[in-house]
MIVEX-836656 format. One record per residue: residue in three letters; x, y, z of N, C-alpha, C in turn. Coordinates in steps of 0.2 Angstrom, whole numbers, plus 5000, padded with zeros to 4 digits. Layout:
N
ALAXYZXYZXYZ
...
// end
This chain:
289
MET549450633766548950703769548350683764
SER547750673765547250663762547150743759
ALA546650743752546550793750545950833753
GLU545650803758545050833763545450863767
LEU546150853771546450893775546850943773
ALA546950933767547350983763547051043761
LEU546451013760545951083757545751133765
SER545751083770545651133775546051183778
PRO546051253779546451283782546751263788
ARG547151283790547751263795547251283802
ARG547151233806546551243811547151273818
PRO546751333821547251353826547151303832
LEU547751323836547751273841547751323847
LEU547351303852547351353858547751353862
LEU548051273863548751263866549251283864
ARG549651333863550251333859550751373864
ARG551251373862551951403868551651463869
PHE551751483875551451553880552151593879
ALA552551593873553151633871552551713872
GLY553151763875552851823875552351843879
VAL551951793882551451813886551551863892
SER551051913893551151963898551051933905
PRO551551943910551551923915550651933919
VAL550451983918549851993920549451933919
ILE549451923912548951853910549351783913
VAL549851783913550051723918549651713925
VAL549851783929549651773934548851743934
ALA548451793930547751783930547451713929
GLY547951683924547951613923548051553928
THR548551583932548851533939548151553944
VAL547851613945547351623949546851573947
LEU546751573941546051543939546151463941
ALA546651433939547051363940546851353947
LEU547251403951547151383959546451383962
ILE546051433959545251433962544951373960
VAL544951353954544751293951545051233955
LEU545651223958545951173961545651173969
ALA545651243972545451233979544651223980
ALA544251223973543551203973543551133973
LEU543851093968544051023969544251003974
LEU544651013978545151003984544651013991
ALA544251063990543851083996543751024002
PRO543450984000543250934006544050924009
LEU544650914006545150894009545650944012
ILE545651014010545851064013545551104017
ALA544951104017544451154022544551114030
PRO544851164034544951164040544351144044
TYR543751154042543151154047542651134042
ASP542051094044541451094040541151164038
PRO540951184034540751234032540251274034
ASN539751204037539151234040539051214047
ALA539651204050539951194058539651264063
VAL539251274067539051334070539451324078
ASP539651384078540051374086539851454087
LEU539251444093539051524095539451534099
MET540051504102540451544107540951574104
SER540951574097541551614093541251654087
PRO540951694088540551734082541151794081
TYR541151814076541551864074542251874076
GLU542551824076543151804076543751834071
GLY544251864073544551904068545151844065
SER545451864061546051814058546551794064
SER546551724063546951694068547251634065
PRO547751584068548051524067547351464066
ALA546851494072546351424072545851454066
HIS545851514063545251534058545651594054
TRP546051554049546351614045546051674043
LEU545351664042545051724040544451754043
GLY544451704050544051734054543451694054
THR542851704057542251674057541651724056
ASP541151694055540451754054540151744061
ALA539451774060539051794065538851734069
SER538951674065538651604069539351574070
GLY539751584069540451574072540851524066
ARG540451524060540651464055541251484053
ASP541751454050542351464048542451494042
ILE542551544040542451594033542851564027
LEU543551544029543851514025543551444022
SER543351404026543051344025542451354020
ARG542051394021541351414019541651454012
LEU542151484011542351514004542451463999
LEU543051414002543251353998542551303997
TYR542151294001541551233998541151293993
GLY541051353995540651393990540951413984
ALA541551393984541751413976541551343972
ARG541451273975541151223972540651253968
ILE540051283972539351273968539551363965
SER539951393966539851463963540251453956
LEU540651403956540851383948540451333945
ALA540151293948539951233945539251263942
GLY538951313945538351343941538451383935
PRO538851423935539051453928539551403923
ALA539651353926539951303921539351253917
LEU538851253922538251213917537851263914
VAL538051323915537551383912537951373904
ILE538551393904538951383900538951333893
ALA539051273898538951203894538351203890
CYS537851223893537151213889536951263884
SER537151323886537051383882537451373875
MET538251353877538551353871538551303866
THR538151243868538051173866537551203859
ALA536951223864536451253860536551303854
GLY536851353857537051413852537551383848
VAL538051343848538451323842538051293837
LEU537551243840537251193835536651243831
LEU536451293833536051323831536451373825
ALA537051413826537351433823537651403817
LEU537851343817538051293812537451283808
VAL536851253811536351243805536151293802
ALA536151373806535951433802536251433796
ALA536951433797537651463792537651403787
TRP537451323787537551293783536851293778
CYS536351283782535651273778535451333774
GLY535651403778535451453776534651463773
GLY534451513770533751513767533151523772
LYS532651473773532051483776532451443784
VAL532851413784532951383791533451433795
ASP533951473791534351533794533751593796
ALA533251593793532651653794532351623800
VAL532251563801531751553806532151543814
ILE532851523812533251533817533351603820
SER533651653815533751703816533051743820
ARG532351733817531951753821531851733828
LEU531951663829532051633836532451663841
ILE533051683839533551703843533351783844
GLU532951823841532751883841532151883847
VAL531751833846531251823851531651803860
LEU532151773859532351753866532751813867
PHE533051863863533351923866532851963869
ALA532251943868531752003872531751993879
PHE531951923881532051903890532751923892
PRO532651963896533351963899533651913903
GLY534151883905534251833910534051843915
LEU534251893919534051903928533251903928
ILE532751933922532251933923531851853922
LEU532151823917532051753916532151713922
ALA532751723925532951673931532351713937
VAL532151743939531651773943531151743942
VAL530751743935530151703933530151633935
ALA530751613934530851543934530751513941
VAL531251563946531251553954530451553956
ALA530151603952529351623956528951553953
VAL529051533949528651463946528951393949
PHE529451393950529751333953530151323958
GLY530251373962530451393969531151413969
ALA531351443973532051453973532651383975
GLY533251403973533551353972534151343968
PHE534451283966534951283961534751293954
TRP534251233951534051233946533751283941
ALA533351303944532851353942533351413938
PRO533751443942534151503939534651463934
VAL534751403934535351393931535151373923
VAL534551343923534151323918533851403914
ALA533651443918533351513914534051533912
LEU534551553915535151583912535451543906
SER535451483906535551443900535151443894
ILE534451473894534251483889534151553888
ALA534351613892534451673890534951673887
TYR535551643889536251643884536251623879
VAL535851573876535851543869535851603864
PRO535351643863535551683859536051733857
MET536251743863536951793864537651733860
VAL537551683861537951643859537951623850
ALA537251623850537151593842537051663838
ARG537051723839537051773836537651793832
ILE538251783837538951793835539351743833
LEU539151683835539451613831539051613824
ARG538451623824538151633816538651663811
SER538751733813539051773808539651743806
VAL540151723811540751683810540651643806
ALA540151583808540151523803539851523797
LEU539451583797539351603788539851623785
ARG540251653788540951683785541451613782
GLU541451573789541751513787541451473780
ARG540751463781540451423777540451443769
ASN540751503768540751533761541451533758
LEU541951493762542851493760542751433756
PRO543151453750543151393745543351333746
TYR543751323755543851263755543151203756
VAL542751243759542151213760541751183753
ALA541851233748541551203742541851153738
ALA542451173740542951113736542851033740
LEU542751033746542450983750541950943748
GLN541450993746540750973745540650943738
ILE541150963733541350943728541650873727
GLN542250853732542250773733541750743737
GLY541250763738540750733740540850723747
VAL541250753752541050753759540650763763
PRO540150723766539550733769539550803773
ALA538950833773538950913776538950893785
PRO538850853788538950843795539850833796
ARG540150793792540750783793541150853792
ILE541050883786541250963784541251003791
ALA540451003793540351043800540751023805
VAL540850973805541050943813541950943813
ARG542050923806542950923807543150973803
HIS542951023800543251083798542951153800
LEU542251163801541951223803542151223810
LEU541851173813541951183821542551193824
PRO543251153821543751183824544051243823
ASN543651273817543851343815543551393819
LEU543151383822542651413826542851413834
MET543351363835543551373842543851423846
PRO544251473843544651513846543851563849
MET543451583844542651633846542551583851
ILE542351533851541951473857542251483862
THR542851483862543351483868543251543873
VAL543251613868543251683869542551693873
GLN541951663869541251673871541251643877
ALA541451573878541351543884541751573890
GLY542151603890542651633896542251693897
ILE542051733892541551793894540951773898
GLY540651723894539951703896540051663904
PHE540551643905540651623912540651663917
ALA540951743915541051783920540451813921
TYR539851823915539451863917538851813920
ALA538851763919538351683922538651673930
MET539251703930539251723939539151753942
LEU539151803939538851883941538151873942
ASP537851853938537151843938536851783944
LEU537151733944536851683949537151713956
ALA537651753957537951773962537251833964
ALA537151863961536551913962535851883964
ILE535751833960535151793962535051773968
SER535751723970535851713976535851763982
TYR536151813980536051893985535451903986
LEU535051913982534251923983534051863987
GLY534151803987533751763990533451713987
LEU533551713980533051673975533351613972
GLY534151593975534551553972534651493978
LEU535251473979535251423985535151463991
GLN534851423995534751464002535051444009
PRO535251484013535651474018535351404023
PRO536051374026536551394027537051354019
THR536651344014537251324010537851364009
ALA538551354007539051384007539151423998
ASP538951473998538851493991539251563992
TRP539651603986539851663988539151713987
GLY538751703984538151753983537751763990
VAL537651703992537351694000537751734005
MET538251704004538951724010538951814009
VAL538951854005538851934003538151934007
ALA537651904005537051924008537051914016
GLU537351854019537251844026537551874029
GLY538151914027538551954030538452024029
GLN537952044026537752114025537552144031
SER537252124036536952144043537552164048
SER538052124046538552114050539152184050
ILE538952204042539352264041539352324046
ILE538652324047538452394050538652384057
GLU538852314060539152304067539852304066
GLY540352314060540852324060541252274058
TYR541052214056541252154054540952134047
PRO541452174043541252154035541652104034
GLN541952064035542552014031542151954029
GLU541351934030541151884027541051914019
SER540551964019540451994013540952014009
LEU541452054012542052064008542452014005
TYR542551954008542951894007542651864001
ALA541951854002541651833996541451863990
ALA541351943990541251973986542051983982
GLY542451983986543151983983543351923979
ALA542951863982543151793977542651803970
VAL542251823972541751833965542251893958
LEU542451953963542752003958543351983956
VAL543851943959544551903956544351863951
THR543851813952543651773947543551793941
VAL543051853941542851883935543451913931
VAL543751963935544351993933544851943929
CYS545051903931545451843928545151813923
LEU544551803923544251763916544151803912
ASN544051893912543951923907544751943905
LEU545351933908545951963906546251913901
VAL545951843903546251783900545851783894
SER545151773893544751783887545051833884
GLY545151903885545451963882546051943878
TRP546451903881547051883879546851823873
VAL546551773874546451743870546051773864
ALA545651823863545451863858545951883855
GLU546451933858546951953854547451903851
ARG547551853855548151823851547851783845
TYR547351763844546951723838546551783836
ASP546551853836546251903832545551883832
VAL545151873837544551873837544151933838
ARG543651943834543352013834542551993835
GLY542252063839541752053840541452003846
ALA541851983849541651933855541351983860
GLU540851953862540351993867539851943870
LEU539451953875538951913877538351973880
// end
């Protein structure tokens, strides 16, 4: 074993044995896996084209032909939910991928460089905090038009300071541990220390932040779609489905809005449960978004 590896503390592994895991967490993780799998396999398992209109079959109830019934235009709700999962998961995934990448980079640079660099990054984070995600997304839509990319880019920017603030404090604590100083004395380059030692030791916090952030991003994007500022009908999206089914609730057909809102709720709750379990298992404190 090299001296460099010996000086670094044991790196926590996210994929350990699941001995003693609560059945609730197992169920939550299984549900999340099934939702992702259903989204990926939507073209193969959806019984109908999600946008296929059948004006002769509006508001049909559950039946062997339409397991979850049909909406006001006779479109199969199950098919729309399956295809909607792809967009409803892809949007938050992109938001978290972009914001986590930028946030982790800023946190590592601030923690490692310190001094004026840390001060500048901290002030930048404070400035970005002044722009709430939803407001920034609305402004982006007003400038660039409704659609998928404007809200995603706006939320990605809005989430960066939330990620960077927490990870910076954790990275600073890790930066001041003795093994970092020992590695520097050995002449190990700073980028190598940051990538091979600091970053792996931040992974539990990064994982928790990503899970919580994904849940918030899903809620924000669903709200934006519900307001008509995101993807537009007839695109199958859970937020769009809630908005489209709203008028049908008064007529006594709540199934479209109910199923779409339920899908968002179940996904968010399962994400929070799994993220909470990871935080507890690895003693991650202060995780929030």
